[in-house]
C-alpha positions as CSV (number, residue, x, y, z in Angstrom):
1,X,20.5,39.3,-54.4
2,X,17.6,41.7,-54.9
3,X,18.6,45.3,-54.4
4,X,16.0,48.1,-54.1
5,X,17.2,51.7,-54.8
6,X,14.9,53.8,-52.6
7,X,14.4,57.4,-51.4
8,X,12.6,57.4,-48.0
9,X,9.2,59.1,-48.1
10,X,8.8,58.6,-51.8
11,X,6.8,56.4,-54.2
12,X,9.4,53.7,-54.0
13,X,7.8,52.9,-50.7
14,X,5.3,50.8,-52.8
15,X,8.1,48.5,-53.9
16,X,9.5,48.3,-50.4
17,X,6.1,47.3,-49.1
18,X,5.6,44.8,-51.9
19,X,8.9,43.1,-51.2
20,X,8.0,42.8,-47.5
21,X,4.6,41.3,-48.5
22,X,6.4,38.7,-50.7
23,X,8.7,37.7,-47.9
24,X,11.8,38.1,-50.2
25,X,15.3,38.7,-49.0
26,X,16.5,42.1,-50.3
27,X,18.9,44.9,-49.8
28,X,17.8,48.6,-49.7
29,X,20.2,51.2,-51.0
30,X,19.0,54.6,-49.8
31,X,19.4,57.7,-51.9
32,X,18.3,61.4,-51.4
33,X,16.7,63.9,-53.7
34,X,18.9,66.5,-52.2
35,X,22.3,65.2,-53.2
36,X,23.8,64.1,-56.5
37,X,23.6,60.4,-56.0
38,X,20.6,60.0,-58.4
39,X,22.6,61.8,-61.1
40,X,25.8,59.9,-60.9
41,X,26.8,57.7,-63.8
42,X,26.6,54.5,-61.8
43,X,23.0,55.1,-60.8
44,X,22.0,56.4,-64.3
45,X,23.2,53.1,-65.7
46,X,20.5,51.5,-63.5
47,X,17.8,54.1,-63.8
48,X,18.4,56.3,-66.9
49,X,16.0,59.0,-65.7
50,X,17.6,59.2,-62.3
51,X,14.5,58.3,-60.4
52,X,13.3,55.8,-57.9
53,X,12.4,53.1,-57.5
54,X,15.0,51.0,-59.3
55,X,15.2,47.3,-58.7
56,X,18.2,45.1,-59.4
57,X,16.9,41.6,-59.7
58,X,17.6,38.4,-61.7
59,X,20.7,39.8,-63.4
60,X,19.1,43.0,-64.7
61,X,17.5,46.2,-63.5
62,X,14.0,47.6,-63.7
63,X,13.1,51.3,-63.1
64,X,9.4,51.7,-63.6
65,X,7.1,51.1,-60.6
66,X,4.3,49.4,-62.5
67,X,6.7,47.1,-64.4
68,X,8.5,46.2,-61.2
69,X,5.3,45.3,-59.5
70,X,4.1,43.2,-62.4
71,X,7.4,41.5,-62.8
72,X,7.7,40.6,-59.1
73,X,4.2,39.3,-58.9
74,X,4.5,37.2,-62.1
75,X,7.9,35.8,-61.5
76,X,7.1,35.0,-57.8
77,X,3.6,33.8,-58.6
78,X,2.0,35.9,-55.8
79,X,-0.5,38.8,-55.2
80,X,-1.9,38.7,-58.7
81,X,-5.6,37.9,-58.0
82,X,-7.3,35.1,-60.0
83,X,-7.0,34.5,-63.7
84,X,-10.6,35.9,-64.1
85,X,-9.5,39.1,-62.3
86,X,-6.5,39.7,-64.5
87,X,-8.0,42.6,-66.5
88,X,-9.1,44.3,-63.3
89,X,-5.7,43.7,-61.7
90,X,-3.9,45.4,-64.6
91,X,-6.5,48.2,-64.7
92,X,-5.9,49.1,-61.1
93,X,-2.2,48.7,-61.3
94,X,-2.0,51.4,-64.0
95,X,-4.7,53.5,-62.4
96,X,-2.5,53.9,-59.4
97,X,-0.3,56.1,-61.5
98,X,-3.2,58.4,-62.3
99,X,-3.7,59.0,-58.5
100,X,0.0,59.3,-57.9
101,X,0.4,62.0,-60.5
102,X,-2.0,64.3,-58.7
103,X,-0.4,63.5,-55.3
104,X,3.0,64.3,-56.8
105,X,1.8,67.7,-58.0
106,X,0.3,68.5,-54.7
107,X,3.4,67.4,-52.8
108,X,5.5,69.7,-55.1
109,X,3.3,72.6,-54.3
110,X,2.8,72.1,-50.6
111,X,6.0,70.4,-49.5
112,X,8.8,71.0,-51.9
113,X,8.1,74.6,-52.8
114,X,8.8,76.1,-49.4
115,X,8.1,79.7,-50.0
116,X,4.5,81.0,-50.4
117,X,5.4,83.1,-53.5
118,X,6.4,79.9,-55.3
119,X,3.0,78.2,-55.0
120,X,-0.1,78.5,-57.0
121,X,-3.3,78.4,-54.9
122,X,-5.3,77.9,-58.1
123,X,-3.3,74.9,-59.1
124,X,-3.5,73.5,-55.6
125,X,-7.3,73.7,-55.5
126,X,-7.5,72.2,-59.0
127,X,-5.2,69.3,-58.2
128,X,-7.0,68.6,-54.9
129,X,-10.3,68.4,-56.8
130,X,-8.8,66.1,-59.4
131,X,-7.3,63.9,-56.7
132,X,-10.7,63.7,-54.9
133,X,-12.3,62.5,-58.2
134,X,-9.7,59.7,-58.6
135,X,-10.3,58.6,-55.0
136,X,-14.0,58.6,-55.6
137,X,-13.4,55.9,-58.3
138,X,-11.6,53.8,-55.7
139,X,-14.5,54.3,-53.3
140,X,-16.9,53.0,-56.0
141,X,-14.6,50.1,-57.1
142,X,-13.5,48.6,-53.8
143,X,-14.6,45.1,-53.0
144,X,-14.8,44.0,-49.4
145,X,-12.3,44.0,-47.8
146,X,-9.8,44.7,-50.6
147,X,-9.9,45.9,-54.2
148,X,-10.3,42.5,-55.8
149,X,-13.0,40.1,-54.7
150,X,-10.4,37.3,-54.2
151,X,-8.6,39.3,-51.5
152,X,-5.4,41.3,-50.9
153,X,-3.1,41.7,-53.9
154,X,-0.4,44.0,-55.2
155,X,-2.9,46.5,-56.5
156,X,-4.0,47.3,-53.0
157,X,-0.4,48.4,-52.4
158,X,-0.1,50.3,-55.7
159,X,-3.4,52.2,-55.3
160,X,-3.4,52.7,-51.6
161,X,-0.1,54.7,-51.7
162,X,-1.9,57.5,-53.5
163,X,-4.8,57.4,-50.9
164,X,-2.4,57.2,-47.9
165,X,-0.6,60.4,-49.0
166,X,-3.7,61.8,-50.7
167,X,-5.6,62.0,-47.4
168,X,-3.3,64.8,-46.5
169,X,-4.7,66.9,-49.3
170,X,-8.3,65.6,-49.6
171,X,-10.7,64.8,-46.7
172,X,-11.9,61.2,-46.7
173,X,-15.1,61.9,-44.7
174,X,-17.2,61.3,-47.8
175,X,-15.2,58.2,-48.7
176,X,-15.9,55.7,-45.9
177,X,-14.9,52.6,-47.8
178,X,-11.5,54.1,-48.7
179,X,-11.0,55.1,-45.0
180,X,-11.9,51.6,-43.8
181,X,-9.7,50.0,-46.4
182,X,-6.7,52.1,-45.4
183,X,-7.2,51.2,-41.8
184,X,-7.2,47.5,-42.7
185,X,-4.0,47.9,-44.7
186,X,-2.3,49.7,-41.9
187,X,-2.7,46.6,-39.7
188,X,-0.7,44.4,-42.1
189,X,2.6,43.3,-40.6
190,X,4.4,43.8,-43.9
191,X,3.1,47.4,-44.2
192,X,4.3,48.1,-40.6
193,X,7.8,46.7,-41.4
194,X,8.0,48.8,-44.5
195,X,6.8,51.9,-42.7
196,X,9.4,51.3,-39.9
197,X,12.2,51.2,-42.6
198,X,11.0,54.2,-44.5
199,X,9.5,56.8,-42.1
200,X,6.8,57.6,-44.7
201,X,4.6,59.5,-42.4
202,X,7.2,62.0,-41.3
203,X,7.1,64.3,-44.3
204,X,3.3,64.3,-44.2
205,X,2.9,65.0,-40.5
206,X,0.3,67.7,-41.2
207,X,-2.7,68.1,-43.5
208,X,-2.7,70.4,-46.5
209,X,-6.3,70.9,-47.3
210,X,-6.7,73.7,-49.9
211,X,-8.1,77.0,-48.9
212,X,-11.5,77.8,-50.4
213,X,-11.6,80.3,-53.3
214,X,-12.3,83.9,-52.4
215,X,-16.0,84.5,-51.9
216,X,-16.8,80.8,-51.4
217,X,-16.5,80.6,-47.6
């Protein structure tokens, strides 16, 4: 049995979506950031940092998103692109974490820190600018219709998560290829199944575009 440890509306959504795309039979164990389930000894034995995702599979556990993605694709021989695309596939898989780091920082500022006095407007503007730069790289690197010329692969899942959430912090008007790519991905049945199980859009039901600096309009 494959068992995914998952917090709804978090980065473990990527593995949920990937499992749906692979058509595997799996169980989802839901956790919350707001209770102690991720700090209990049973869970720490699976994920020592007390984070999600964690995947129990093939008699062991994995607790790093990139490693989980790579392991699933390699062992199930799917969504890896062609042999010639291997370096690009690996590059994009790990670049996804660069995007996700900025998204996480913005989420912390805009969503988790609920009081205005806790937030840093300067940090929010800087992180939004950095996120925009990372998404500009995706805009330039996209093939048509997906990241790799050979077609849809796991790196579309890994990278697009940052763009899906990132569009709440950065306007995509100047990134038409990214916008069209996200629209195509949103039509995939596996994405819709994962979304229905997760409720990803609920926490990001509004946009959080940073206010301009004083004196800049």
